[in-house]
VOKOLMI-235965 format. One record per atom (N, C-alpha, C, CB): residue in one letter; atom name; x, y, z negated; residue number from 0. Coordinates in steps of 0.05 Angstrom, whole numbers. Glycine has a CB too. Layout:
! residues N
ATOM   aa   at        x        y        z     i
ATOM    A   CA        X        Y        Z   NUM
...
//
This chain:
! residues 180
ATOM   aa   at        x        y        z     i
ATOM    X    N       16      -23       -2     0
ATOM    X   CA        0        1        2     0
ATOM    X    C       17       24        3     0
ATOM    X   CB      -19        4      -19     0
ATOM    X    N       43       25       -1     1
ATOM    X   CA       58       47       -6     1
ATOM    X    C       51       68       13     1
ATOM    X   CB       87       41       -6     1
ATOM    X    N       58       94        6     2
ATOM    X   CA       52      119       21     2
ATOM    X    C       82      131       30     2
ATOM    X   CB       34      141        2     2
ATOM    X    N       78      148       51     3
ATOM    X   CA      101      161       59     3
ATOM    X    C      118      173       37     3
ATOM    X   CB       95      179       78     3
ATOM    X    N      105      188       22     4
ATOM    X   CA      116      199       -6     4
ATOM    X    C      127      181      -26     4
ATOM    X   CB       96      212      -19     4
ATOM    X    N      114      157      -29     5
ATOM    X   CA      119      139      -50     5
ATOM    X    C      117      111      -37     5
ATOM    X   CB       99      143      -74     5
ATOM    X    N      136      100      -23     6
ATOM    X   CA      135       75      -10     6
ATOM    X    C      135       50      -29     6
ATOM    X   CB      157       73        8     6
ATOM    X    N      142       60      -51     7
ATOM    X   CA      147       34      -72     7
ATOM    X    C      121       28      -86     7
ATOM    X   CB      171       40      -97     7
ATOM    X    N       99       46      -84     8
ATOM    X   CA       73       43     -103     8
ATOM    X    C       55       23      -91     8
ATOM    X   CB       57       71     -108     8
ATOM    X    N       47        3     -105     9
ATOM    X   CA       28      -14     -101     9
ATOM    X    C        0      -12     -106     9
ATOM    X   CB       34      -32     -111     9
ATOM    X    N      -19      -25      -98    10
ATOM    X   CA      -47      -19     -106    10
ATOM    X    C      -49      -20     -139    10
ATOM    X   CB      -68      -41      -92    10
ATOM    X    N      -39      -40     -152    11
ATOM    X   CA      -34      -44     -177    11
ATOM    X    C      -22      -22     -192    11
ATOM    X   CB      -20      -66     -179    11
ATOM    X    N       -6       -6     -177    12
ATOM    X   CA        4       21     -194    12
ATOM    X    C      -16       41     -190    12
ATOM    X   CB       33       33     -184    12
ATOM    X    N      -35       42     -172    13
ATOM    X   CA      -55       64     -167    13
ATOM    X    C      -77       58     -188    13
ATOM    X   CB      -67       64     -136    13
ATOM    X    N      -88       36     -186    14
ATOM    X   CA     -113       26     -198    14
ATOM    X    C     -107       13     -225    14
ATOM    X   CB     -129        5     -179    14
ATOM    X    N     -117       20     -247    15
ATOM    X   CA     -108        9     -272    15
ATOM    X    C     -130      -14     -279    15
ATOM    X   CB     -106       33     -295    15
ATOM    X    N     -117      -36     -283    16
ATOM    X   CA     -138      -59     -292    16
ATOM    X    C     -145      -54     -322    16
ATOM    X   CB     -125      -92     -288    16
ATOM    X    N     -171      -53     -325    17
ATOM    X   CA     -178      -53     -352    17
ATOM    X    C     -181      -79     -368    17
ATOM    X   CB     -202      -39     -353    17
ATOM    X    N     -181      -79     -393    18
ATOM    X   CA     -185     -103     -407    18
ATOM    X    C     -209     -119     -402    18
ATOM    X   CB     -185      -97     -432    18
ATOM    X    N     -208     -146     -396    19
ATOM    X   CA     -228     -160     -384    19
ATOM    X    C     -227     -164     -357    19
ATOM    X   CB     -249     -150     -390    19
ATOM    X    N     -211     -155     -347    20
ATOM    X   CA     -204     -161     -316    20
ATOM    X    C     -214     -144     -297    20
ATOM    X   CB     -213     -186     -306    20
ATOM    X    N     -231     -125     -305    21
ATOM    X   CA     -245     -105     -284    21
ATOM    X    C     -228      -84     -277    21
ATOM    X   CB     -272      -93     -294    21
ATOM    X    N     -228      -72     -253    22
ATOM    X   CA     -210      -48     -247    22
ATOM    X    C     -231      -26     -247    22
ATOM    X   CB     -193      -51     -217    22
ATOM    X    N     -220       -3     -243    23
ATOM    X   CA     -234       24     -242    23
ATOM    X    C     -256       25     -218    23
ATOM    X   CB     -212       48     -237    23
ATOM    X    N     -248        9     -198    24
ATOM    X   CA     -270       10     -175    24
ATOM    X    C     -291      -10     -178    24
ATOM    X   CB     -257        6     -146    24
ATOM    X    N     -294      -24     -198    25
ATOM    X   CA     -314      -45     -206    25
ATOM    X    C     -340      -29     -214    25
ATOM    X   CB     -304      -63     -231    25
ATOM    X    N     -358      -44     -216    26
ATOM    X   CA     -385      -33     -223    26
ATOM    X    C     -386      -14     -245    26
ATOM    X   CB     -403      -53     -230    26
ATOM    X    N     -403        7     -243    27
ATOM    X   CA     -400       26     -266    27
ATOM    X    C     -380       48     -262    27
ATOM    X   CB     -392       11     -291    27
ATOM    X    N     -367       48     -239    28
ATOM    X   CA     -345       68     -233    28
ATOM    X    C     -360       97     -230    28
ATOM    X   CB     -327       59     -204    28
ATOM    X    N     -384       97     -225    29
ATOM    X   CA     -396      125     -221    29
ATOM    X    C     -395      133     -194    29
ATOM    X   CB     -382      147     -237    29
ATOM    X    N     -381      114     -173    30
ATOM    X   CA     -382      122     -144    30
ATOM    X    C     -411      125     -130    30
ATOM    X   CB     -366      100     -128    30
ATOM    X    N     -429      108     -140    31
ATOM    X   CA     -452      107     -127    31
ATOM    X    C     -477      119     -147    31
ATOM    X   CB     -456       78     -119    31
ATOM    X    N     -490      142     -141    32
ATOM    X   CA     -507      153     -162    32
ATOM    X    C     -531      134     -166    32
ATOM    X   CB     -516      183     -155    32
ATOM    X    N     -540      120     -143    33
ATOM    X   CA     -564      105     -148    33
ATOM    X    C     -559       80     -165    33
ATOM    X   CB     -578       96     -122    33
ATOM    X    N     -536       67     -164    34
ATOM    X   CA     -528       48     -182    34
ATOM    X    C     -526       55     -210    34
ATOM    X   CB     -504       38     -173    34
ATOM    X    N     -512       81     -214    35
ATOM    X   CA     -505       87     -241    35
ATOM    X    C     -537       97     -252    35
ATOM    X   CB     -479      114     -242    35
ATOM    X    N     -552      108     -232    36
ATOM    X   CA     -584      115     -246    36
ATOM    X    C     -599       91     -253    36
ATOM    X   CB     -605      131     -225    36
ATOM    X    N     -597       71     -237    37
ATOM    X   CA     -607       45     -247    37
ATOM    X    C     -597       34     -278    37
ATOM    X   CB     -598       24     -225    37
ATOM    X    N     -570       35     -279    38
ATOM    X   CA     -558       28     -304    38
ATOM    X    C     -566       46     -326    38
ATOM    X   CB     -529       27     -302    38
ATOM    X    N     -565       73     -325    39
ATOM    X   CA     -570       91     -340    39
ATOM    X    C     -602       89     -348    39
ATOM    X   CB     -560      115     -328    39
ATOM    X    N     -620       84     -330    40
ATOM    X   CA     -647       80     -332    40
ATOM    X    C     -653       58     -356    40
ATOM    X   CB     -658       72     -305    40
ATOM    X    N     -638       35     -351    41
ATOM    X   CA     -641       14     -369    41
ATOM    X    C     -633       22     -399    41
ATOM    X   CB     -626       -9     -359    41
ATOM    X    N     -611       35     -400    42
ATOM    X   CA     -599       45     -427    42
ATOM    X    C     -622       64     -438    42
ATOM    X   CB     -569       63     -423    42
ATOM    X    N     -635       84     -422    43
ATOM    X   CA     -650      105     -433    43
ATOM    X    C     -676       90     -445    43
ATOM    X   CB     -656      128     -410    43
ATOM    X    N     -686       68     -428    44
ATOM    X   CA     -707       54     -436    44
ATOM    X    C     -705       41     -464    44
ATOM    X   CB     -713       36     -416    44
ATOM    X    N     -680       29     -467    45
ATOM    X   CA     -670       17     -490    45
ATOM    X    C     -670       38     -515    45
ATOM    X   CB     -643        6     -483    45
ATOM    X    N     -661       61     -512    46
ATOM    X   CA     -659       82     -530    46
ATOM    X    C     -689       91     -537    46
ATOM    X   CB     -642      106     -518    46
ATOM    X    N     -702       93     -513    47
ATOM    X   CA     -735      104     -518    47
ATOM    X    C     -746       85     -540    47
ATOM    X   CB     -757      101     -488    47
ATOM    X    N     -742       59     -532    48
ATOM    X   CA     -754       38     -552    48
ATOM    X    C     -745       42     -580    48
ATOM    X   CB     -746        7     -544    48
ATOM    X    N     -715       42     -584    49
ATOM    X   CA     -705       47     -608    49
ATOM    X    C     -718       73     -622    49
ATOM    X   CB     -675       48     -605    49
ATOM    X    N     -719       95     -606    50
ATOM    X   CA     -733      119     -616    50
ATOM    X    C     -760      119     -625    50
ATOM    X   CB     -733      138     -598    50
ATOM    X    N     -776      105     -609    51
ATOM    X   CA     -805      102     -616    51
ATOM    X    C     -807       83     -641    51
ATOM    X   CB     -821       89     -590    51
ATOM    X    N     -792       60     -641    52
ATOM    X   CA     -794       43     -666    52
ATOM    X    C     -786       56     -692    52
ATOM    X   CB     -777       17     -664    52
ATOM    X    N     -766       73     -691    53
ATOM    X   CA     -759       88     -712    53
ATOM    X    C     -782      107     -724    53
ATOM    X   CB     -735      103     -705    53
ATOM    X    N     -794      119     -703    54
ATOM    X   CA     -813      139     -710    54
ATOM    X    C     -839      124     -719    54
ATOM    X   CB     -818      158     -686    54
ATOM    X    N     -846      103     -709    55
ATOM    X   CA     -868       84     -721    55
ATOM    X    C     -863       74     -749    55
ATOM    X   CB     -871       57     -702    55
ATOM    X    N     -839       72     -757    56
ATOM    X   CA     -829       65     -783    56
ATOM    X    C     -835       86     -806    56
ATOM    X   CB     -801       61     -780    56
ATOM    X    N     -840      108     -798    57
ATOM    X   CA     -841      132     -813    57
ATOM    X    C     -868      134     -833    57
ATOM    X   CB     -841      156     -792    57
ATOM    X    N     -869      145     -853    58
ATOM    X   CA     -891      140     -875    58
ATOM    X    C     -918      146     -858    58
ATOM    X   CB     -888      162     -905    58
ATOM    X    N     -918      165     -843    59
ATOM    X   CA     -945      171     -825    59
ATOM    X    C     -938      166     -798    59
ATOM    X   CB     -956      202     -826    59
ATOM    X    N     -952      148     -790    60
ATOM    X   CA     -952      138     -759    60
ATOM    X    C     -965      159     -740    60
ATOM    X   CB     -970      110     -755    60
ATOM    X    N     -952      172     -717    61
ATOM    X   CA     -960      192     -702    61
ATOM    X    C     -958      179     -675    61
ATOM    X   CB     -945      217     -707    61
ATOM    X    N     -977      189     -656    62
ATOM    X   CA     -972      183     -630    62
ATOM    X    C     -949      200     -621    62
ATOM    X   CB     -996      187     -613    62
ATOM    X    N     -941      192     -595    63
ATOM    X   CA     -923      207     -582    63
ATOM    X    C     -931      237     -575    63
ATOM    X   CB     -917      193     -559    63
ATOM    X    N     -956      242     -567    64
ATOM    X   CA     -966      269     -566    64
ATOM    X    C     -969      284     -590    64
ATOM    X   CB     -988      268     -554    64
ATOM    X    N     -980      269     -611    65
ATOM    X   CA     -979      285     -637    65
ATOM    X    C     -950      293     -646    65
ATOM    X   CB     -992      268     -661    65
ATOM    X    N     -933      275     -645    66
ATOM    X   CA     -904      283     -653    66
ATOM    X    C     -895      303     -635    66
ATOM    X   CB     -884      261     -653    66
ATOM    X    N     -897      303     -609    67
ATOM    X   CA     -890      326     -591    67
ATOM    X    C     -900      352     -600    67
ATOM    X   CB     -901      320     -564    67
ATOM    X    N     -926      352     -604    68
ATOM    X   CA     -940      375     -615    68
ATOM    X    C     -929      384     -640    68
ATOM    X   CB     -969      370     -618    68
ATOM    X    N     -926      372     -661    69
ATOM    X   CA     -910      382     -681    69
ATOM    X    C     -885      391     -679    69
ATOM    X   CB     -910      368     -699    69
ATOM    X    N     -870      380     -660    70
ATOM    X   CA     -840      391     -652    70
ATOM    X    C     -843      419     -637    70
ATOM    X   CB     -822      368     -630    70
ATOM    X    N     -863      419     -624    71
ATOM    X   CA     -869      443     -611    71
ATOM    X    C     -876      469     -630    71
ATOM    X   CB     -891      437     -591    71
ATOM    X    N     -892      459     -652    72
ATOM    X   CA     -901      480     -671    72
ATOM    X    C     -878      485     -690    72
ATOM    X   CB     -928      470     -686    72
ATOM    X    N     -860      468     -693    73
ATOM    X   CA     -833      472     -707    73
ATOM    X    C     -813      497     -690    73
ATOM    X   CB     -815      440     -708    73
ATOM    X    N     -813      489     -667    74
ATOM    X   CA     -795      503     -649    74
ATOM    X    C     -809      532     -644    74
ATOM    X   CB     -788      486     -621    74
ATOM    X    N     -833      534     -638    75
ATOM    X   CA     -848      560     -633    75
ATOM    X    C     -870      562     -657    75
ATOM    X   CB     -863      560     -602    75
ATOM    X    N     -861      574     -679    76
ATOM    X   CA     -881      579     -700    76
ATOM    X    C     -902      598     -689    76
ATOM    X   CB     -868      591     -726    76
ATOM    X    N     -927      594     -700    77
ATOM    X   CA     -953      611     -693    77
ATOM    X    C     -960      612     -665    77
ATOM    X   CB     -949      639     -703    77
ATOM    X    N     -951      592     -651    78
ATOM    X   CA     -964      590     -621    78
ATOM    X    C     -990      586     -620    78
ATOM    X   CB     -953      567     -604    78
ATOM    X    N    -1003      597     -597    79
ATOM    X   CA    -1033      591     -600    79
ATOM    X    C    -1040      567     -582    79
ATOM    X   CB    -1052      617     -591    79
ATOM    X    N    -1062      562     -580    80
ATOM    X   CA    -1074      534     -568    80
ATOM    X    C    -1064      534     -538    80
ATOM    X   CB    -1110      533     -568    80
ATOM    X    N    -1064      553     -524    81
ATOM    X   CA    -1056      557     -498    81
ATOM    X    C    -1027      553     -496    81
ATOM    X   CB    -1064      583     -489    81
ATOM    X    N    -1013      566     -510    82
ATOM    X   CA     -980      561     -514    82
ATOM    X    C     -976      534     -515    82
ATOM    X   CB     -966      573     -539    82
ATOM    X    N     -991      520     -537    83
ATOM    X   CA     -983      492     -543    83
ATOM    X    C     -991      476     -517    83
ATOM    X   CB     -998      480     -572    83
ATOM    X    N    -1013      478     -507    84
ATOM    X   CA    -1024      462     -485    84
ATOM    X    C     -999      466     -458    84
ATOM    X   CB    -1058      475     -476    84
ATOM    X    N     -991      487     -452    85
ATOM    X   CA     -975      495     -432    85
ATOM    X    C     -947      480     -443    85
ATOM    X   CB     -975      528     -429    85
ATOM    X    N     -938      484     -464    86
ATOM    X   CA     -914      467     -475    86
ATOM    X    C     -914      437     -472    86
ATOM    X   CB     -911      473     -505    86
ATOM    X    N     -936      426     -475    87
ATOM    X   CA     -939      399     -476    87
ATOM    X    C     -950      391     -447    87
ATOM    X   CB     -959      391     -501    87
ATOM    X    N     -958      408     -428    88
ATOM    X   CA     -968      404     -404    88
ATOM    X    C     -990      385     -403    88
ATOM    X   CB     -949      395     -388    88
ATOM    X    N    -1008      393     -419    89
ATOM    X   CA    -1038      379     -422    89
ATOM    X    C    -1056      400     -422    89
ATOM    X   CB    -1043      363     -450    89
ATOM    X    N    -1081      395     -418    90
ATOM    X   CA    -1105      417     -412    90
ATOM    X    C    -1111      423     -440    90
ATOM    X   CB    -1134      406     -395    90
ATOM    X    N    -1127      445     -440    91
ATOM    X   CA    -1137      457     -463    91
ATOM    X    C    -1152      441     -480    91
ATOM    X   CB    -1151      479     -457    91
ATOM    X    N    -1174      425     -468    92
ATOM    X   CA    -1192      409     -484    92
ATOM    X    C    -1173      385     -500    92
ATOM    X   CB    -1217      396     -463    92
ATOM    X    N    -1155      376     -484    93
ATOM    X   CA    -1140      355     -497    93
ATOM    X    C    -1124      364     -521    93
ATOM    X   CB    -1121      342     -478    93
ATOM    X    N    -1112      388     -515    94
ATOM    X   CA    -1097      403     -535    94
ATOM    X    C    -1112      410     -558    94
ATOM    X   CB    -1087      426     -524    94
ATOM    X    N    -1135      415     -556    95
ATOM    X   CA    -1158      424     -577    95
ATOM    X    C    -1162      398     -595    95
ATOM    X   CB    -1190      433     -561    95
ATOM    X    N    -1166      378     -580    96
ATOM    X   CA    -1174      349     -595    96
ATOM    X    C    -1146      342     -611    96
ATOM    X   CB    -1182      320     -569    96
ATOM    X    N    -1127      348     -598    97
ATOM    X   CA    -1101      340     -610    97
ATOM    X    C    -1098      352     -638    97
ATOM    X   CB    -1078      351     -591    97
ATOM    X    N    -1103      380     -638    98
ATOM    X   CA    -1100      397     -658    98
ATOM    X    C    -1119      391     -680    98
ATOM    X   CB    -1103      424     -650    98
ATOM    X    N    -1143      383     -673    99
ATOM    X   CA    -1166      371     -692    99
ATOM    X    C    -1154      352     -708    99
ATOM    X   CB    -1191      358     -678    99
ATOM    X    N    -1143      332     -693   100
ATOM    X   CA    -1133      309     -710   100
ATOM    X    C    -1110      314     -727   100
ATOM    X   CB    -1126      288     -693   100
ATOM    X    N    -1094      331     -718   101
ATOM    X   CA    -1070      340     -733   101
ATOM    X    C    -1076      356     -760   101
ATOM    X   CB    -1052      359     -714   101
ATOM    X    N    -1097      373     -753   102
ATOM    X   CA    -1110      389     -777   102
ATOM    X    C    -1121      372     -796   102
ATOM    X   CB    -1132      409     -768   102
ATOM    X    N    -1137      352     -785   103
ATOM    X   CA    -1153      337     -806   103
ATOM    X    C    -1131      318     -822   103
ATOM    X   CB    -1177      317     -790   103
ATOM    X    N    -1106      310     -811   104
ATOM    X   CA    -1084      300     -823   104
ATOM    X    C    -1066      315     -844   104
ATOM    X   CB    -1068      291     -804   104
ATOM    X    N    -1075      344     -840   105
ATOM    X   CA    -1061      361     -861   105
ATOM    X    C    -1034      370     -849   105
ATOM    X   CB    -1055      343     -888   105
ATOM    X    N    -1029      367     -824   106
ATOM    X   CA    -1005      371     -813   106
ATOM    X    C    -1002      398     -799   106
ATOM    X   CB    -1000      350     -796   106
ATOM    X    N    -1026      411     -793   107
ATOM    X   CA    -1023      437     -780   107
ATOM    X    C    -1047      454     -791   107
ATOM    X   CB    -1025      435     -747   107
ATOM    X    N    -1047      477     -789   108
ATOM    X   CA    -1065      496     -797   108
ATOM    X    C    -1072      512     -776   108
ATOM    X   CB    -1057      511     -818   108
ATOM    X    N    -1097      525     -772   109
ATOM    X   CA    -1108      544     -753   109
ATOM    X    C    -1110      570     -771   109
ATOM    X   CB    -1136      533     -740   109
ATOM    X    N    -1103      593     -758   110
ATOM    X   CA    -1107      615     -774   110
ATOM    X    C    -1111      641     -753   110
ATOM    X   CB    -1081      617     -797   110
ATOM    X    N    -1128      659     -759   111
ATOM    X   CA    -1132      681     -741   111
ATOM    X    C    -1105      698     -737   111
ATOM    X   CB    -1155      699     -753   111
ATOM    X    N    -1103      707     -710   112
ATOM    X   CA    -1080      725     -709   112
ATOM    X    C    -1083      750     -726   112
ATOM    X   CB    -1076      733     -681   112
ATOM    X    N    -1065      762     -737   113
ATOM    X   CA    -1070      785     -755   113
ATOM    X    C    -1074      809     -736   113
ATOM    X   CB    -1045      790     -777   113
ATOM    X    N    -1064      811     -710   114
ATOM    X   CA    -1071      835     -692   114
ATOM    X    C    -1091      830     -672   114
ATOM    X   CB    -1047      845     -677   114
ATOM    X    N    -1100      804     -665   115
ATOM    X   CA    -1118      797     -646   115
ATOM    X    C    -1136      778     -658   115
ATOM    X   CB    -1105      789     -623   115
ATOM    X    N    -1161      785     -667   116
ATOM    X   CA    -1177      768     -680   116
ATOM    X    C    -1192      746     -660   116
ATOM    X   CB    -1195      785     -694   116
ATOM    X    N    -1186      750     -636   117
ATOM    X   CA    -1197      729     -615   117
ATOM    X    C    -1176      707     -613   117
ATOM    X   CB    -1203      742     -585   117
ATOM    X    N    -1154      710     -624   118
ATOM    X   CA    -1134      690     -618   118
ATOM    X    C    -1128      672     -644   118
ATOM    X   CB    -1108      704     -606   118
ATOM    X    N    -1126      649     -644   119
ATOM    X   CA    -1119      631     -666   119
ATOM    X    C    -1088      622     -664   119
ATOM    X   CB    -1139      604     -666   119
ATOM    X    N    -1078      624     -687   120
ATOM    X   CA    -1051      614     -686   120
ATOM    X    C    -1048      587     -699   120
ATOM    X   CB    -1032      634     -699   120
ATOM    X    N    -1028      570     -688   121
ATOM    X   CA    -1027      543     -700   121
ATOM    X    C     -999      545     -717   121
ATOM    X   CB    -1027      517     -676   121
ATOM    X    N    -1001      533     -741   122
ATOM    X   CA     -981      532     -756   122
ATOM    X    C     -975      505     -770   122
ATOM    X   CB     -984      552     -772   122
ATOM    X    N     -953      497     -767   123
ATOM    X   CA     -942      473     -782   123
ATOM    X    C     -946      476     -811   123
ATOM    X   CB     -912      468     -777   123
ATOM    X    N     -954      455     -826   124
ATOM    X   CA     -960      456     -853   124
ATOM    X    C     -934      444     -866   124
ATOM    X   CB     -988      439     -860   124
ATOM    X    N     -933      444     -894   125
ATOM    X   CA     -912      431     -904   125
ATOM    X    C     -909      397     -901   125
ATOM    X   CB     -913      438     -931   125
ATOM    X    N     -931      386     -902   126
ATOM    X   CA     -935      361     -896   126
ATOM    X    C     -926      356     -869   126
ATOM    X   CB     -961      352     -899   126
ATOM    X    N     -933      371     -848   127
ATOM    X   CA     -924      369     -817   127
ATOM    X    C     -893      369     -819   127
ATOM    X   CB     -936      396     -797   127
ATOM    X    N     -881      388     -835   128
ATOM    X   CA     -854      387     -836   128
ATOM    X    C     -839      367     -848   128
ATOM    X   CB     -846      406     -845   128
ATOM    X    N     -853      356     -867   129
ATOM    X   CA     -842      328     -883   129
ATOM    X    C     -842      304     -861   129
ATOM    X   CB     -864      317     -913   129
ATOM    X    N     -864      302     -847   130
ATOM    X   CA     -865      281     -830   130
ATOM    X    C     -845      285     -810   130
ATOM    X   CB     -892      277     -817   130
ATOM    X    N     -840      307     -795   131
ATOM    X   CA     -820      311     -777   131
ATOM    X    C     -793      306     -787   131
ATOM    X   CB     -823      336     -768   131
ATOM    X    N     -788      315     -811   132
ATOM    X   CA     -759      310     -822   132
ATOM    X    C     -755      281     -827   132
ATOM    X   CB     -753      325     -849   132
ATOM    X    N     -778      265     -834   133
ATOM    X   CA     -774      237     -840   133
ATOM    X    C     -772      219     -814   133
ATOM    X   CB     -797      229     -858   133
ATOM    X    N     -786      228     -792   134
ATOM    X   CA     -783      216     -765   134
ATOM    X    C     -750      222     -758   134
ATOM    X   CB     -806      232     -741   134
ATOM    X    N     -743      247     -758   135
ATOM    X   CA     -716      256     -751   135
ATOM    X    C     -694      236     -764   135
ATOM    X   CB     -712      286     -759   135
ATOM    X    N     -699      233     -794   136
ATOM    X   CA     -678      215     -808   136
ATOM    X    C     -684      190     -799   136
ATOM    X   CB     -678      216     -838   136
ATOM    X    N     -703      180     -795   137
ATOM    X   CA     -702      152     -787   137
ATOM    X    C     -693      148     -758   137
ATOM    X   CB     -730      140     -790   137
ATOM    X    N     -695      164     -745   138
ATOM    X   CA     -685      161     -714   138
ATOM    X    C     -657      166     -714   138
ATOM    X   CB     -699      183     -693   138
ATOM    X    N     -644      184     -731   139
ATOM    X   CA     -616      187     -735   139
ATOM    X    C     -602      160     -745   139
ATOM    X   CB     -611      210     -754   139
ATOM    X    N     -617      151     -765   140
ATOM    X   CA     -605      127     -777   140
ATOM    X    C     -603      104     -758   140
ATOM    X   CB     -621      117     -801   140
ATOM    X    N     -624       98     -741   141
ATOM    X   CA     -628       76     -724   141
ATOM    X    C     -605       81     -698   141
ATOM    X   CB     -662       75     -713   141
ATOM    X    N     -604      107     -691   142
ATOM    X   CA     -580      114     -671   142
ATOM    X    C     -555      107     -682   142
ATOM    X   CB     -577      142     -664   142
ATOM    X    N     -548      117     -707   143
ATOM    X   CA     -523      114     -719   143
ATOM    X    C     -517       83     -725   143
ATOM    X   CB     -521      132     -745   143
ATOM    X    N     -536       68     -729   144
ATOM    X   CA     -531       38     -733   144
ATOM    X    C     -522       26     -705   144
ATOM    X   CB     -559       23     -744   144
ATOM    X    N     -533       35     -683   145
ATOM    X   CA     -524       24     -657   145
ATOM    X    C     -497       38     -651   145
ATOM    X   CB     -546       29     -633   145
ATOM    X    N     -490       62     -656   146
ATOM    X   CA     -470       73     -650   146
ATOM    X    C     -444       61     -668   146
ATOM    X   CB     -476      102     -651   146
ATOM    X    N     -452       56     -688   147
ATOM    X   CA     -429       43     -708   147
ATOM    X    C     -422       14     -696   147
ATOM    X   CB     -440       40     -743   147
ATOM    X    N     -437        2     -679   148
ATOM    X   CA     -426      -24     -669   148
ATOM    X    C     -410      -17     -641   148
ATOM    X   CB     -452      -45     -663   148
ATOM    X    N     -408        8     -634   149
ATOM    X   CA     -390       12     -609   149
ATOM    X    C     -361       18     -618   149
ATOM    X   CB     -401       38     -592   149
ATOM    X    N     -344       11     -601   150
ATOM    X   CA     -318       19     -603   150
ATOM    X    C     -315       51     -604   150
ATOM    X   CB     -304        6     -581   150
ATOM    X    N     -298       61     -621   151
ATOM    X   CA     -294       92     -622   151
ATOM    X    C     -289      102     -594   151
ATOM    X   CB     -269      100     -641   151
ATOM    X    N     -274       90     -575   152
ATOM    X   CA     -269      101     -548   152
ATOM    X    C     -297       99     -533   152
ATOM    X   CB     -244       83     -532   152
ATOM    X    N     -310       79     -539   153
ATOM    X   CA     -338       79     -521   153
ATOM    X    C     -356      102     -533   153
ATOM    X   CB     -355       48     -522   153
ATOM    X    N     -358      107     -558   154
ATOM    X   CA     -374      129     -572   154
ATOM    X    C     -366      153     -557   154
ATOM    X   CB     -367      133     -606   154
ATOM    X    N     -338      159     -559   155
ATOM    X   CA     -327      185     -550   155
ATOM    X    C     -334      191     -518   155
ATOM    X   CB     -295      183     -555   155
ATOM    X    N     -333      168     -503   156
ATOM    X   CA     -340      169     -474   156
ATOM    X    C     -371      172     -469   156
ATOM    X   CB     -330      144     -459   156
ATOM    X    N     -388      163     -487   157
ATOM    X   CA     -416      166     -487   157
ATOM    X    C     -422      198     -493   157
ATOM    X   CB     -430      145     -511   157
ATOM    X    N     -409      205     -515   158
ATOM    X   CA     -412      236     -521   158
ATOM    X    C     -407      251     -494   158
ATOM    X   CB     -390      246     -547   158
ATOM    X    N     -380      247     -483   159
ATOM    X   CA     -368      265     -463   159
ATOM    X    C     -394      261     -439   159
ATOM    X   CB     -333      254     -453   159
ATOM    X    N     -404      236     -433   160
ATOM    X   CA     -419      233     -411   160
ATOM    X    C     -446      245     -417   160
ATOM    X   CB     -421      206     -404   160
ATOM    X    N     -458      248     -443   161
ATOM    X   CA     -482      260     -447   161
ATOM    X    C     -480      290     -444   161
ATOM    X   CB     -492      252     -473   161
ATOM    X    N     -455      298     -453   162
ATOM    X   CA     -450      328     -452   162
ATOM    X    C     -452      336     -421   162
ATOM    X   CB     -419      336     -465   162
ATOM    X    N     -438      322     -405   163
ATOM    X   CA     -435      327     -376   163
ATOM    X    C     -465      324     -363   163
ATOM    X   CB     -413      305     -361   163
ATOM    X    N     -478      303     -371   164
ATOM    X   CA     -507      302     -362   164
ATOM    X    C     -524      326     -366   164
ATOM    X   CB     -521      281     -377   164
ATOM    X    N     -522      336     -392   165
ATOM    X   CA     -538      356     -400   165
ATOM    X    C     -528      385     -387   165
ATOM    X   CB     -536      356     -431   165
ATOM    X    N     -502      387     -383   166
ATOM    X   CA     -492      408     -364   166
ATOM    X    C     -501      408     -339   166
ATOM    X   CB     -466      406     -362   166
ATOM    X    N     -503      383     -324   167
ATOM    X   CA     -511      381     -297   167
ATOM    X    C     -541      387     -297   167
ATOM    X   CB     -503      353     -284   167
ATOM    X    N     -554      375     -314   168
ATOM    X   CA     -584      375     -314   168
ATOM    X    C     -594      404     -321   168
ATOM    X   CB     -596      355     -335   168
ATOM    X    N     -577      421     -333   169
ATOM    X   CA     -582      450     -337   169
ATOM    X    C     -586      466     -311   169
ATOM    X   CB     -559      462     -353   169
ATOM    X    N     -567      456     -295   170
ATOM    X   CA     -566      472     -268   170
ATOM    X    C     -585      460     -246   170
ATOM    X   CB     -536      473     -255   170
ATOM    X    N     -599      436     -256   171
ATOM    X   CA     -620      426     -233   171
ATOM    X    C     -648      438     -245   171
ATOM    X   CB     -620      390     -229   171
ATOM    X    N     -668      436     -225   172
ATOM    X   CA     -692      442     -232   172
ATOM    X    C     -702      423     -253   172
ATOM    X   CB     -707      443     -210   172
ATOM    X    N     -723      433     -273   173
ATOM    X   CA     -733      414     -292   173
ATOM    X    C     -751      395     -282   173
ATOM    X   CB     -746      427     -313   173
ATOM    X    N     -761      395     -260   174
ATOM    X   CA     -776      373     -246   174
ATOM    X    C     -765      366     -220   174
ATOM    X   CB     -803      380     -242   174
ATOM    X    N     -764      341     -213   175
ATOM    X   CA     -758      337     -187   175
ATOM    X    C     -777      344     -165   175
ATOM    X   CB     -753      313     -185   175
ATOM    X    N     -768      355     -142   176
ATOM    X   CA     -787      360     -120   176
ATOM    X    C     -805      339     -114   176
ATOM    X   CB     -774      367      -96   176
ATOM    X    N     -833      340     -111   177
ATOM    X   CA     -849      320     -105   177
ATOM    X    C     -848      312      -76   177
ATOM    X   CB     -875      328     -113   177
ATOM    X    N     -850      287      -69   178
ATOM    X   CA     -846      277      -41   178
ATOM    X    C     -871      275      -31   178
ATOM    X   CB     -832      250      -39   178
ATOM    X    N     -876      281       -7   179
ATOM    X   CA     -902      278        7   179
ATOM    X    C     -911      251       14   179
ATOM    X   CB     -901      293       31   179
//
């Protein structure tokens, strides 16, 4: 394989063989985005299952929509029903029923806006905050248990890869274009 500049180089000098016999050109090298996407989709599904199971082990079991609504209320205090529906990408009637259930469970409260009496603000209650903290703690513990079984070099690579993914995703549109 030598080159005019380095005739003494061989293929094994250029491509490092990794433990286990695979080299950098083997599967998972990242050369083909669709192959990588399939592999990552499997990992994401596994992570989503871990995430969901950890949330279901919380003291109060919530649906995915209920949990997302509480997260929105935590991030955007005193949002109104329209704002919540927009952030969750659901219709107003669905958002209203969702809030009815969360209010009945003591996790959110509705209050008149101090400057606009026609607008109702939604606020997370102490109980809602405790539930969110419990879910976050359980999810972190479940994720940490898996990460503890990984080699430190693999954890570092995962963190680097996730940071690169978030950077790349930040440059991309939030939703893929629809195909006709």
